[in-house]
C-alpha positions as CSV (number, residue, x, y, z in Angstrom):
1,X,38.1,-59.8,-19.1
2,X,35.1,-57.3,-18.4
3,X,35.3,-54.0,-20.4
4,X,32.8,-51.0,-19.3
5,X,31.6,-49.1,-22.1
6,X,31.9,-46.2,-20.5
7,X,35.9,-46.6,-20.6
8,X,35.8,-45.9,-24.2
9,X,34.2,-42.0,-23.8
10,X,37.5,-40.1,-22.4
11,X,39.5,-41.2,-25.8
12,X,36.9,-40.1,-28.1
13,X,36.9,-37.0,-25.3
14,X,40.8,-37.1,-25.5
15,X,40.4,-37.0,-29.7
16,X,38.3,-33.5,-29.4
17,X,41.3,-31.3,-28.3
18,X,44.1,-30.9,-31.0
19,X,40.4,-30.1,-33.0
20,X,39.6,-27.7,-30.6
21,X,43.2,-25.8,-29.4
22,X,45.8,-27.1,-31.8
23,X,48.9,-28.3,-29.7
24,X,51.9,-26.2,-29.4
25,X,54.6,-27.7,-27.4
26,X,57.2,-25.7,-26.1
27,X,61.0,-26.9,-27.8
28,X,62.6,-27.3,-24.5
29,X,59.7,-30.1,-23.5
30,X,59.7,-32.4,-26.4
31,X,62.7,-34.2,-25.2
32,X,61.0,-34.8,-21.9
33,X,58.1,-35.7,-23.6
34,X,60.1,-38.1,-25.9
35,X,61.7,-40.0,-22.8
36,X,58.2,-40.1,-20.8
37,X,55.9,-41.5,-24.0
38,X,58.5,-44.0,-24.9
39,X,58.2,-45.0,-21.0
40,X,54.7,-44.9,-20.9
41,X,54.7,-47.0,-24.4
42,X,57.1,-49.5,-22.5
43,X,54.6,-49.8,-19.6
44,X,51.4,-50.1,-21.2
45,X,53.3,-52.7,-24.3
46,X,54.0,-55.2,-20.3
47,X,50.8,-54.4,-19.6
48,X,48.7,-55.4,-22.7
49,X,51.2,-58.2,-23.3
50,X,51.1,-60.1,-19.7
51,X,47.1,-59.9,-20.4
52,X,46.9,-61.5,-23.5
53,X,49.1,-64.5,-22.9
54,X,46.9,-65.1,-19.6
55,X,43.6,-64.9,-21.4
56,X,44.6,-64.8,-24.9
57,X,42.5,-63.8,-28.3
58,X,39.3,-62.8,-25.8
59,X,41.2,-60.0,-24.4
60,X,41.9,-58.3,-28.1
61,X,39.0,-56.2,-27.3
62,X,40.2,-54.6,-23.7
63,X,43.7,-54.7,-25.2
64,X,42.2,-52.0,-28.0
65,X,40.7,-49.5,-25.7
66,X,43.7,-50.1,-22.8
67,X,45.5,-48.8,-25.3
68,X,43.3,-46.0,-27.0
69,X,42.7,-44.9,-23.1
70,X,46.3,-45.0,-22.3
71,X,47.2,-42.6,-25.7
72,X,44.1,-40.3,-24.5
73,X,45.8,-39.9,-21.0
74,X,49.3,-39.6,-22.2
75,X,48.4,-36.6,-24.0
76,X,46.3,-35.1,-21.6
77,X,49.2,-34.8,-19.3
78,X,51.4,-33.2,-22.2
79,X,48.7,-30.7,-22.7
80,X,48.6,-29.8,-19.6
81,X,51.9,-27.6,-19.9
82,X,50.0,-25.7,-22.7
83,X,46.9,-24.6,-20.7
84,X,48.4,-20.8,-19.1
85,X,47.3,-19.2,-21.7
86,X,43.7,-20.9,-22.6
87,X,40.6,-20.0,-22.2
88,X,39.2,-21.0,-18.9
89,X,36.4,-23.5,-20.6
90,X,39.1,-25.1,-22.6
91,X,41.0,-25.6,-19.6
92,X,38.5,-27.4,-17.6
93,X,37.3,-29.8,-20.3
94,X,41.3,-30.7,-20.9
95,X,40.8,-31.4,-17.0
96,X,38.0,-33.4,-17.4
97,X,39.4,-35.3,-20.1
98,X,42.8,-36.0,-18.4
99,X,41.0,-37.3,-14.9
100,X,38.1,-39.5,-16.7
101,X,41.3,-41.2,-18.7
102,X,42.8,-41.9,-15.4
103,X,40.1,-43.1,-13.8
104,X,39.0,-45.4,-17.1
105,X,42.9,-46.6,-16.2
106,X,42.5,-47.4,-13.0
107,X,38.9,-49.3,-13.9
108,X,40.8,-51.3,-16.6
109,X,43.9,-52.5,-14.7
110,X,43.5,-51.9,-10.5
111,X,47.1,-52.8,-10.5
112,X,47.7,-49.3,-12.4
113,X,46.2,-47.3,-10.1
114,X,48.7,-46.5,-7.4
115,X,51.2,-45.3,-10.2
116,X,48.1,-43.6,-12.5
117,X,46.7,-42.1,-9.2
118,X,50.7,-40.5,-8.3
119,X,51.3,-39.5,-12.0
120,X,47.9,-37.5,-12.0
121,X,48.2,-35.8,-9.1
122,X,52.2,-34.8,-9.3
123,X,51.5,-33.4,-12.7
124,X,48.2,-31.5,-11.7
125,X,50.4,-30.1,-8.8
126,X,52.9,-29.2,-11.3
127,X,51.0,-27.4,-13.8
128,X,47.7,-25.7,-11.9
129,X,48.0,-22.7,-10.4
130,X,47.6,-22.1,-6.6
131,X,44.0,-21.1,-6.6
132,X,43.0,-24.3,-8.1
133,X,44.8,-26.2,-5.5
134,X,42.8,-24.8,-3.0
135,X,39.6,-25.5,-4.7
136,X,39.9,-28.8,-6.4
137,X,42.4,-30.8,-4.6
138,X,41.4,-32.0,-1.5
139,X,37.6,-33.5,-3.3
140,X,40.5,-34.7,-5.8
141,X,42.2,-36.8,-3.7
142,X,39.3,-37.8,-2.0
143,X,37.9,-39.1,-5.4
144,X,41.2,-40.6,-6.4
145,X,41.1,-42.4,-2.5
146,X,37.3,-43.6,-3.3
147,X,38.3,-45.1,-6.8
148,X,41.2,-46.4,-5.4
149,X,39.1,-48.5,-2.7
150,X,36.7,-49.6,-5.0
151,X,39.0,-51.0,-7.2
152,X,41.2,-52.6,-4.7
153,X,41.5,-56.2,-4.9
154,X,41.9,-56.5,-1.0
155,X,38.8,-54.8,1.3
156,X,39.5,-51.4,2.0
157,X,40.3,-50.1,5.3
158,X,40.2,-46.8,6.9
159,X,44.3,-46.4,7.2
160,X,44.8,-47.5,4.1
161,X,42.3,-44.7,3.0
162,X,44.1,-42.3,5.2
163,X,47.4,-43.3,3.8
164,X,47.0,-43.1,0.3
165,X,45.2,-39.7,0.6
166,X,48.4,-38.6,2.5
167,X,50.3,-40.1,0.1
168,X,48.8,-38.2,-3.4
169,X,48.5,-35.3,-1.8
170,X,51.8,-34.7,-1.0
171,X,52.5,-35.9,-4.2
172,X,50.5,-32.3,-5.1
173,X,52.2,-30.4,-2.7
174,X,55.6,-31.8,-4.3
175,X,54.5,-31.0,-7.7
176,X,53.5,-27.4,-7.0
177,X,56.4,-26.5,-5.0
178,X,58.7,-28.2,-8.4
179,X,56.3,-25.6,-10.4
180,X,57.5,-22.7,-8.0
181,X,61.3,-23.9,-8.5
182,X,61.2,-24.2,-12.4
183,X,59.3,-20.8,-12.3
184,X,62.2,-19.5,-10.1
185,X,64.5,-21.2,-12.5
186,X,63.4,-19.8,-15.4
187,X,63.7,-15.9,-13.9
188,X,66.4,-16.3,-12.4
189,X,67.8,-17.6,-16.0
190,X,66.2,-14.9,-17.8
191,X,67.6,-11.8,-15.2
192,X,70.9,-13.7,-15.7
193,X,70.4,-12.9,-19.6
194,X,68.9,-9.5,-18.9
195,X,72.4,-8.9,-16.7
196,X,74.8,-10.1,-19.5
197,X,72.6,-7.8,-22.1
198,X,73.3,-5.0,-20.0
199,X,76.3,-5.9,-18.9
200,X,77.4,-5.7,-23.1
201,X,75.4,-2.6,-23.3
202,X,77.8,-1.0,-20.4
203,X,81.0,-2.3,-21.8
204,X,80.0,-1.1,-25.7
205,X,79.5,2.6,-24.1
206,X,82.1,2.8,-21.9
207,X,84.2,1.6,-25.4
208,X,82.5,4.7,-26.8
209,X,83.3,7.3,-24.0
210,X,86.6,5.6,-24.2
211,X,87.1,6.6,-27.9
212,X,85.8,9.9,-27.4
213,X,88.2,10.5,-24.1
214,X,91.0,9.8,-27.2
215,X,89.5,11.8,-29.3
216,X,89.1,15.0,-27.4
217,X,92.8,14.1,-26.0
218,X,93.7,13.8,-29.8
219,X,92.5,16.9,-30.6
220,X,93.9,18.7,-27.7
221,X,97.5,17.8,-28.0
222,X,98.7,15.9,-31.0
223,X,96.1,18.6,-32.9
224,X,96.8,21.3,-31.1
225,X,101.2,20.2,-31.1
226,X,100.9,19.4,-34.7
227,X,99.4,22.5,-36.0
228,X,102.1,24.9,-33.4
229,X,104.7,22.9,-35.1
230,X,103.4,23.3,-39.0
231,X,103.1,27.1,-38.3
232,X,106.7,27.1,-36.9
233,X,108.2,25.2,-39.3
234,X,106.6,27.6,-42.2
235,X,107.8,30.5,-40.2
236,X,111.4,29.3,-39.8
237,X,111.7,28.1,-43.6
238,X,110.8,31.9,-44.5
239,X,113.7,33.4,-42.3
240,X,115.9,31.1,-42.8
241,X,118.0,33.2,-44.9
242,X,116.9,36.6,-43.4
243,X,117.2,35.9,-39.6
244,X,118.8,32.0,-39.4
245,X,119.1,32.8,-35.5
246,X,115.5,33.5,-35.7
247,X,114.7,30.6,-37.6
248,X,117.2,27.8,-35.7
249,X,115.0,28.6,-32.4
250,X,112.0,28.2,-34.0
251,X,113.1,24.6,-35.6
252,X,114.6,24.0,-31.6
253,X,110.9,24.6,-30.2
254,X,109.3,22.5,-33.2
255,X,111.6,19.7,-31.9
256,X,110.4,20.1,-28.6
257,X,107.1,20.0,-29.5
258,X,107.2,17.3,-31.4
259,X,109.1,15.7,-28.2
260,X,106.0,16.8,-25.9
261,X,103.5,15.1,-28.7
262,X,105.2,11.7,-28.9
263,X,105.1,11.9,-24.8
264,X,101.6,12.6,-24.8
265,X,100.9,9.7,-27.4
266,X,102.9,7.8,-25.1
267,X,100.6,8.3,-22.2
268,X,97.5,7.8,-24.2
269,X,98.4,4.6,-25.4
270,X,99.5,3.6,-21.4
271,X,96.2,4.5,-20.4
272,X,94.9,1.7,-22.5
273,X,97.2,-0.3,-21.2
274,X,97.2,-0.2,-17.2
275,X,99.7,-2.7,-16.4
276,X,102.3,-0.6,-18.2
277,X,101.2,2.4,-16.7
278,X,103.7,4.5,-14.9
279,X,103.0,6.0,-11.4
280,X,101.3,9.1,-11.1
281,X,104.6,10.5,-8.8
282,X,107.0,9.8,-11.3
283,X,105.0,10.6,-14.2
284,X,104.8,14.3,-12.7
285,X,108.2,14.1,-12.5
286,X,108.9,13.3,-15.9
287,X,106.3,16.6,-17.2
288,X,108.5,18.8,-14.7
289,X,111.9,17.4,-16.3
290,X,110.8,18.1,-20.0
291,X,111.2,21.5,-21.4
292,X,114.3,23.4,-23.1
293,X,117.2,24.7,-21.1
294,X,115.2,28.9,-21.4
295,X,112.0,27.0,-19.6
296,X,110.9,27.7,-16.1
297,X,112.4,25.7,-13.1
298,X,110.2,23.5,-12.2
299,X,109.9,22.5,-8.7
300,X,108.3,19.2,-7.5
301,X,107.0,18.2,-4.1
302,X,104.5,14.9,-4.7
303,X,103.2,12.8,-1.8
304,X,102.6,8.9,-2.9
305,X,98.6,8.9,-3.2
306,X,96.5,5.8,-3.9
307,X,94.3,6.1,-6.9
308,X,92.7,4.9,-9.1
309,X,94.2,4.7,-13.1
310,X,91.1,6.8,-14.6
311,X,92.1,9.2,-11.8
312,X,95.8,9.5,-11.9
313,X,95.8,9.7,-15.9
314,X,92.9,12.9,-15.7
315,X,95.4,14.4,-12.9
316,X,98.3,13.9,-15.2
317,X,96.6,15.3,-18.0
318,X,95.7,18.5,-16.1
319,X,99.3,18.7,-14.7
320,X,100.9,18.2,-18.4
321,X,98.5,21.3,-20.0
322,X,99.1,23.4,-17.2
323,X,102.9,22.8,-17.5
324,X,102.5,23.6,-21.2
325,X,100.7,26.6,-20.4
326,X,103.0,28.2,-18.0
327,X,106.0,27.5,-20.6
328,X,104.4,28.2,-23.8
329,X,102.3,30.8,-23.0
330,X,102.8,32.5,-19.1
331,X,106.6,32.6,-19.8
332,X,107.0,31.8,-16.4
333,X,110.7,31.3,-14.7
334,X,109.5,29.4,-11.8
335,X,106.7,27.0,-11.3
336,X,105.5,24.9,-8.1
337,X,104.0,20.9,-9.3
338,X,102.4,19.5,-5.6
339,X,100.3,16.7,-5.2
340,X,98.7,15.9,-2.1
341,X,95.9,14.2,-0.2
342,X,93.8,15.7,2.7
343,X,90.6,15.5,4.0
344,X,89.4,12.5,1.5
345,X,90.8,14.6,-1.2
346,X,94.0,14.3,-3.6
347,X,94.8,18.0,-4.8
348,X,97.3,18.7,-7.8
349,X,98.6,22.3,-8.1
350,X,100.6,24.2,-10.6
351,X,101.5,27.5,-9.9
352,X,103.6,29.7,-11.8
353,X,105.5,33.5,-11.6
354,X,104.3,34.2,-15.3
355,X,102.1,37.3,-16.8
356,X,99.1,35.6,-16.2
357,X,95.7,36.3,-17.9
358,X,92.1,36.9,-16.9
359,X,90.5,33.7,-16.7
360,X,86.6,35.7,-17.6
361,X,88.1,36.7,-20.7
362,X,89.5,33.7,-22.3
363,X,87.4,31.8,-24.7
364,X,85.8,28.4,-23.7
365,X,88.4,26.1,-25.1
366,X,91.2,28.0,-25.0
367,X,94.9,26.5,-23.1
368,X,92.8,23.0,-22.6
369,X,90.6,24.9,-19.9
370,X,87.2,22.9,-20.9
371,X,89.2,19.4,-21.5
372,X,90.5,19.7,-18.0
373,X,87.7,20.3,-16.5
374,X,85.8,18.0,-18.0
375,X,88.3,15.4,-17.2
376,X,87.8,16.0,-13.7
377,X,84.1,16.5,-13.6
378,X,83.6,12.7,-15.2
379,X,85.2,11.2,-12.3
380,X,83.5,13.7,-9.3
381,X,86.2,16.5,-9.8
382,X,86.9,20.4,-10.1
383,X,89.4,22.7,-11.6
384,X,89.8,26.3,-9.9
385,X,91.8,28.7,-12.8
386,X,93.4,31.7,-10.3
387,X,95.3,34.5,-12.4
388,X,95.2,38.3,-13.3
389,X,97.5,39.8,-15.8
390,X,101.1,40.0,-14.3
391,X,100.5,37.8,-11.1
392,X,101.1,34.4,-12.3
393,X,98.5,31.6,-12.0
394,X,97.3,28.8,-10.1
395,X,95.3,25.8,-11.3
396,X,94.1,23.5,-8.7
397,X,92.3,20.1,-9.6
398,X,90.9,18.4,-6.8
399,X,89.1,14.4,-7.3
400,X,87.9,12.3,-4.2
401,X,89.6,9.4,-3.3
402,X,86.7,7.2,-3.7
403,X,85.4,7.6,-7.3
404,X,81.5,8.2,-7.3
405,X,79.7,7.0,-10.1
406,X,80.2,8.4,-13.5
407,X,77.3,10.5,-14.2
408,X,76.4,10.9,-18.1
409,X,78.2,13.2,-20.0
410,X,77.7,14.0,-24.0
411,X,80.6,15.4,-25.7
412,X,80.0,18.1,-28.3
């Protein structure tokens, strides 16, 4: 079998590639190239074995050169994966090694011409950018078709040349489309990972906000109740012998505060378990029914309104705080609690006939005003407190029926 000496040159050129630039195989591609190399090795073994069986020991030099060139060809195909961030000169040198190896394989065994040509155009289409294809693909297809016609055992024809050219061009286009689809898939996977990361961050932020909200509620309710209970019990202890009736009154108030604090704690826990949450209308009626026998009479007018759990919890907290103030601070005799929806807004109003106060003279955080305002602000709502000494107090909380995006609010 004839052995052109130039066919050994591609193997020698390819041997310099790892010296010039070490191969950095991507981990996710190792399995792919291992399978590809196994298939290529099987094909080379079949070709060499068939040739040796047919021509005997005289074909050994040809077999050695063929194996060397085949190894160089497969290696340069694999190096196409590593050209994205390489220097321009090295990229062209790698392409030269690939094309000369392909030409040498076709020259050494014409039967492999179609397979080698298809693999070459497919990998070039998948690994090279569009600007390269616009300049190089058509001349390369023409040169490949010419080489196939030269080594062909049958006389070349124009129809065969056209079909070969169209087929190789289609392979290049398919490879390029495959490259684009792969890149889009990688971009989509990267975007999904970023989305999952943002979702985890949002979940962590929501957890931190919930912790801050619970801390505020425990401070506003349980903290205040426990402090008041402690003060009243200490006073009752001092008055136990001198004024038993007054001491008994303080103990009863402490007991009522303790019950109220228990209700507050249960409401906070129910807010964490939305499936066990009491409907807002029932919760408002339960709040109105609390209190002592000598407390104010609470009239309730609540309508069924479809709200989110966050909105229901915020309005229940406002009602609870306003009723507590009416009972403990305003010394009211009559309280009107109402809930209605109108003009895309739900309105909760608590009006009492107590002693009233001057809102401008109330320190920040007193009567739970700041806590109520903050809860409503988080949901895009408002709080309006109107009062004057001797004229009672009206607390009005409004929320949009549609929850806007929750703004960033830093608690201090």
